[in-house]
N, C-alpha and C positions, 0 to 999 in steps of 0.2 A: 389721772395720777394716782399713783399707791399712795397711801398715808404712810408716816412714820413706822406706825404698828404693824402696817402688812410688810413693810420692809425687813424688819426685825423679824417678822414671824418665820418669814420664806427661804433666810439665810441659815447655816449652820450656825446652833447655840456654842459659842466658843467657849462656854463656862459648864459644858454637859459632860462630864467624862467617858459618858457611854459612845458620844458624838466622834468621837476622835481616837476611841481605842479600834488598835487593827488586829485583824485575825487573817483570816483567807484573802493574799493579796489578789484575789482572781475576783471574788466575789464583794470586795468592798466599794461604796460610794466615793466615786472619783473628789468629793468635795471633801472625804476624812483625811486625805492625803495631802492635800492643799496647802496645810502648814508646814512647810518644810524649811529647815533650818541647816544651812550645809555643815556648820562644824560640826552639829552634833554626831559622836559616833563614827567620824570622820577616819579616824586611824583602823575603826575594825572593820570599812567598807574598803578601805586600801588592803588590809589583809587577805579579805575575801578576793577582792579582783587578781592581787597579786597570785593566789593558789590558781583561781581561776584560767588564769595566763599559763601556769604549767600545764592544768590540763589538757588546753586549747593546743600547747606547742606537742607532746608527747601521748595525750591521748589516754595516761593512765589515771585511774579512778584514785580520786582524794579526800579526807574526811575532814570534817570540822567540828569540833562540839563549841557551842555559843551559849556562854552562861551567865548570870548576873543576878541580882537581886530584883525580885517583884517588880513589875512595873519601870525597870529601869529602859526599857524600850527593845527587847530583842523581837517581838512579833513586826514592831515598827520597821527596825531595819531589816529584815528579811524582805519588806515591801518595797523597802529603800531599793536596796537590789536588784528587786525585779524590775524596778522602775528604772534604774542606771545602768543594768545590763543586759536586758531582754534582747538588745542585739546580736550580742555576744554568745548567750546560751538560751536553753529550753528553760522554763522556771515550774517548777510542781511544789505544789503546797499538800502536806500529809498532815491532817489533823491528828489529834490522839486516837489511838485503838483501843478500844473497850473490850475486846475480847482476844487475850493474847493467841488462841489458839488457830483464829484467821487473821494473824498480822500480815503473812505474805498476800493472800487475796483484799485485804485492804489497804494494803501497799499497791499493788496494782490498781486497783479499781481509782484511788487517787491520782495514781500517775498518770493514766489515761484522760482521767478528767481535766488535771490541769493541760496535758497536750492538747485538750479539745478546744481552748481557749484560743482566742485571735490576739496576737501583740497588737501591740498600738503601734497604728503604721501600716499595719500587712493587712491584705486579703484573706490570705488561707491561716487557719488554724495551726499551731506550733505540732500539731501531729502530721497535718501535709507539708508542711516545712521540712519536719524531721525527713518524711520518707524522699520528700524530694533534693536534701543533702546529701543523702547516701552517696559513695561513691560508687555503686552499683547502678543507681539512678541515673546519674550524671552521664553514663556511658551512652554514646550515641545509639549502641546495639539496644540496650534496654529499652530506652526511648520507643524504638520503633515494635520491640516486642509489645509495649504497652497499648500502642494501637494494636496489636494483632490480637491471637487467642490468646486466652489466661494459662491454657498448658505451657505455651512457649515462656511465656513470663516466668511460673513458677519454675520451670525445667532451668532458665536459664540463672535465678538466683539459687538455685540449688548446685549448680555446677560451681558458683561463684563460692556458696557456704558450704562444702560437702560433708561438714561435722562440726559438732557442736549446735545445733541449733534445735531446740525443743520444738516436736510436732513441726517438722519445717513444711512438710505441703501444707497443711491447714495455716500453719502462719502464715508463709509468702502468698498463699491462694486469698485470706484477708488484705494481708498490705495490698495487693491488686486491686479488691474492693471498693479499699480508702479512694480510688481514685474516681468513681464512679459515682456520681452525686444520688443516684437512686439507692444505692448500697450502703454509703457513707456511714448513714447511723447504725445499721445496724451491724458493719464493720466493728464501729467503735464499741458496740453493746458485747460482741462477742468477747475484743480484747479485754474489757473492763472484768468480765466473768459474770454479765448478766445471763439471767435465766430466758434465754428466747427460744421461740417457736422452731417445730420443726419447718414449717415452711422457709422462714427466714434462714435455717440452717443448709437447707436445698438451694437458696438462691445463693447465698455467699459461697457455696459447694464445700462445705466442712462438715464433719460428720459428730462432732460432740462439741460441748461447751466446756469452759475454763471454770471447774467448779471444785478444786482441791487445791490445795496447800503447794502441793508439788508441782502440778500444773501452773498457777500462777507465780511460782519462782521461777518455772520454764520461761514463761513468755517475759517477766522483766528482765531475764537473763538473755534472752534475744536482742533487746533494747541495745543492749550493752555490746555483743558480740558481733554487731554488723553496723556499726556507727563509726567506726573510723572514717576519717576526713568530714567528718559532719559536725555538728557544734553541739558542746558538752550540754546533757541534762543535770539540771542542779537541783535535787530530793531536799526540798525544805520538812523536817520533822520539828513540826512547833509544840511547845508545850508539854512535850514530854512526860513532865510530871502528873497530867492529868491520865496517864494512860491505864490501863487494869490492873486491878490487884489481886496477889496470890490469895489462897484460901487462908491464910491467916489473917487477911486484911492487911500486911505491908504491900508496898507500890514493887512490883515487879517489872524494871526494866529491860531487863536481857534481852528479850526479844526483839526490840528498836536495835540492838547495839550488837544482838547477834548478826542482823539483814544487815549493817553494816560490814561486820568479817566477812560476810558470805560474799561480798561484793568486791574484796580485795583477794580473799582465797581462791574464787571463782576466777578471777583475772577479767573483770568484766572493765569493758572499756568506755571513756568519755563520760564519766558519773563526776559529780561532785554532791558529796553528802554531806549536808548541815544537819546537826541536833541539838536544838535550843531545848534551854531546861534551866529553871531556876536554880540559883546557885546553891540554896541551902540546901534543896531536896537534894543535887549532887553531891554535896560534900558528905550526907547522909547515907546516901543509898550507894555508892560506888562499891562498895566493900563488896557486895553481894552479885558484881558483874565479874563474872569467870576473867582472869588474868589476859586470855588469849584476845578477850574482847577490848579490853582496857586498852590492850597495846597497838590496836586499830585507832584506836581516836584520840591519844593521848601525845600525838606527835604533834597536832595542832590546836590549840586551845586560843578561843578567844572571851575576855572576860571586860564585860559593857561594866563601866563605872557611872554613878548617879550623874547628869547633866550639872553643868556649873551655872552661878545665878545669872551669870549674862546670859549662857544658853534657852534659860527659862522665860527671861524678858525677851528674848528675839523670837521664841515659840508663840509667847503671848500675842506679841507685834502683829505676827504673820497670820494668828487666827483669827484677830479683831480687824486683817486687811481689808477684807471684803466689805464685811457690816462700815467700817469707815469709809468707806468707797461710795459706797450707794448713799450713807446720810448725809455725804459733803454732796453728792450729786442732787439730791432731792431737799435741801436747804438751800442750795443756791438756785435752785429751779423756782423755790418757794417765795425767795427774795425777788428774784425776777419778777413774778406776776405780783407782786407789792408793788 
């Protein structure tokens, strides 16, 4: 039987601020999210859910600005949203970009990274579920083409989407490659904008890699232009206050908000963009953001408040629950032995 010390050591430390600090919701330890109190920020979750419902209904991209004091639970909220709504949308976590000259490539890489994760209860990655959710893929004819030659598949998709697709032949060819287990990771690397070998390019059937801002923007746009009747993609730009600084040392938030504007101006479908930022930083820096970008984000704001004392008590009780359970089992077993 494990000793009392061993039981305590193998469980999550409920008093360690690092243990329960949330970040990328696809890479965090599942034990770090065990402490969930439903009432915390529930109204904010309801707001996001209502907005997501509108995207699901009409496929029109929408944006939410999420602000609050440092430590109020913005990243925690994003994790809750993914856990609660992942059956209704695909979730992508985008960490701060440290080089604004590569903001589109940064966004594309994290988008594909997020889509490569397998949601709870599913066998396929979000990326494959997204592909299979396309109205074109659901069509019986496309499924038959998928079993046939690659060229038939690509031609069929090009006939369905005759215009507005960036590098359509290469893009549809790579979508075809995603369905081949032997080519899946090479196809993902191409979509991410990774530098892949000439041999991999030949196996995929494409001529070049995605290595410019224009190309990255085009591939992201492709996801939005062919996603009607599919589940939305939720892009979570977290902690943008840690983004790159200008030459004079000031924080430059314009690139992130410019991306959001591009989603709207280019009429990209089926996205929900959530931008999370510390409220103090937002109040200080919003004057530096072009009015055209502000107009695309100010229509819906969620301001998180500090949680109540009762919610703090409930949170601690939740964190202590597992250790308490094991302690009771240990003590009961010890008394029975006596």
